[in-house]
C-alpha positions as CSV (number, residue, x, y, z in Angstrom):
1,M,123.4,109.1,114.5
2,R,124.0,111.0,111.0
3,K,124.9,114.6,112.0
4,N,123.9,117.2,109.2
5,S,125.7,120.7,108.4
6,N,124.0,122.3,112.0
7,G,126.0,119.2,113.9
8,E,123.4,118.2,116.0
9,S,121.0,116.5,114.7
10,P,119.6,114.8,111.4
11,V,116.4,117.2,111.3
12,P,116.6,120.5,110.0
13,N,115.2,123.5,111.1
14,I,111.3,123.4,110.4
15,L,108.7,126.0,109.8
16,A,105.8,123.8,109.5
17,R,102.7,124.4,107.0
18,G,100.0,126.9,108.8
19,T,102.9,128.7,110.8
20,R,103.5,132.4,110.2
21,L,106.8,133.9,111.3
22,S,107.8,137.8,110.9
23,G,111.7,138.5,111.4
24,E,114.8,137.5,110.8
25,V,116.2,133.8,111.1
26,E,119.7,132.6,111.3
27,S,121.2,129.6,111.4
28,E,124.7,127.2,111.3
29,G,122.7,125.0,109.9
30,D,119.7,124.0,107.1
31,I,116.5,125.5,106.9
32,R,113.2,124.0,105.6
33,I,110.3,126.4,105.3
34,D,107.0,125.1,104.7
35,G,105.0,127.8,106.8
36,H,105.0,131.6,105.7
37,L,108.2,133.6,106.8
38,T,108.6,137.7,106.1
39,G,111.7,138.6,107.0
40,K,115.6,137.8,106.3
41,I,117.1,134.0,106.3
42,I,120.6,133.8,107.0
43,A,121.6,130.2,106.9
44,K,125.3,128.6,106.2
45,G,123.6,125.5,105.4
46,K,120.8,124.9,102.6
47,V,117.2,126.3,102.6
48,V,114.6,124.3,101.3
49,V,111.3,126.2,100.4
50,G,108.5,123.5,100.3
51,T,105.8,123.6,98.0
52,E,103.5,125.1,100.1
53,G,106.1,127.3,101.4
54,L,106.4,131.3,101.7
55,V,109.2,133.6,102.1
56,E,108.8,137.5,101.6
57,G,112.2,139.6,102.1
58,S,115.5,138.0,101.7
59,I,117.5,135.0,101.6
60,G,121.4,134.4,102.2
61,C,122.8,131.0,102.5
62,K,125.0,128.1,100.8
63,S,122.0,126.5,98.7
64,I,118.6,126.8,98.1
65,D,116.3,124.5,96.6
66,I,112.6,125.9,96.1
67,S,109.5,124.2,94.9
68,G,106.8,127.0,96.6
69,K,107.1,130.6,96.4
70,V,109.7,132.9,97.1
71,E,109.2,137.0,96.7
72,A,112.9,137.9,97.9
73,N,116.4,138.5,96.4
74,V,118.6,135.3,96.9
75,V,122.1,135.2,97.2
76,A,123.4,131.2,97.4
77,E,127.1,130.3,97.9
78,D,126.7,127.4,95.7
79,L,123.8,126.3,93.9
80,T,120.0,127.2,93.2
81,V,117.3,125.1,92.3
82,L,114.1,125.8,90.9
83,K,111.9,123.2,90.8
84,S,108.8,123.2,88.5
85,T,106.8,124.1,91.0
86,A,109.0,127.2,91.8
87,R,107.5,130.5,91.7
88,I,110.0,133.3,92.4
89,K,109.9,136.9,91.9
90,G,113.5,138.9,92.7
91,D,117.0,139.0,91.9
92,I,119.4,136.0,92.4
93,I,123.1,135.9,92.8
94,T,124.6,132.1,92.8
95,A,127.6,129.9,91.4
96,K,125.2,127.3,89.5
97,I,121.7,127.5,88.7
98,S,118.9,124.8,87.6
99,I,115.8,125.7,86.7
100,E,113.3,122.8,85.6
101,P,110.8,123.6,83.2
102,G,107.5,124.9,84.4
103,A,109.3,127.1,87.7
104,V,108.4,130.8,87.5
105,F,111.1,133.2,87.5
106,E,110.9,137.0,87.4
107,G,114.2,139.4,87.8
108,H,117.7,139.1,87.5
109,C,120.4,136.5,87.9
110,K,123.8,136.6,88.0
111,M,126.3,133.7,88.2
112,E,129.8,134.5,90.0
113,R,131.4,133.0,93.0
114,S,130.9,135.3,95.9
115,D,133.0,136.8,97.9
116,K,130.5,137.3,101.0
117,Q,129.2,134.9,103.3
118,P,125.6,134.2,103.4
119,D,125.3,136.7,106.2
120,G,126.8,139.1,104.0
121,K,130.2,139.7,105.3
122,P,133.5,139.0,103.1
123,K,135.0,135.8,103.2
124,K,138.3,135.7,104.9
């Protein structure tokens, strides 16, 4: 069985369509949001916001792939991808960014290698 970045199973953490969650989510691996999350995401892996997904708050992660709606500030250590269906309102700090035609981005983007981990703590 192939392991993913959370080291246990090929299935990432998923917030399913029709599910609402308020609070702080921390993960050692990947997270997929197809529901509505209000709060903070801290992931050492990849965050995927599906076309039906909505995140309001803040996101810190290794990389992020957005197809849905994000009203949050994003800090991605490596790569940020805004798909054509993405709607983002907030600031982005990332090392690399890809924006497909059709994506809507309202905010500021700062491209830099972060000296912080996704949880905001300094790298060792």
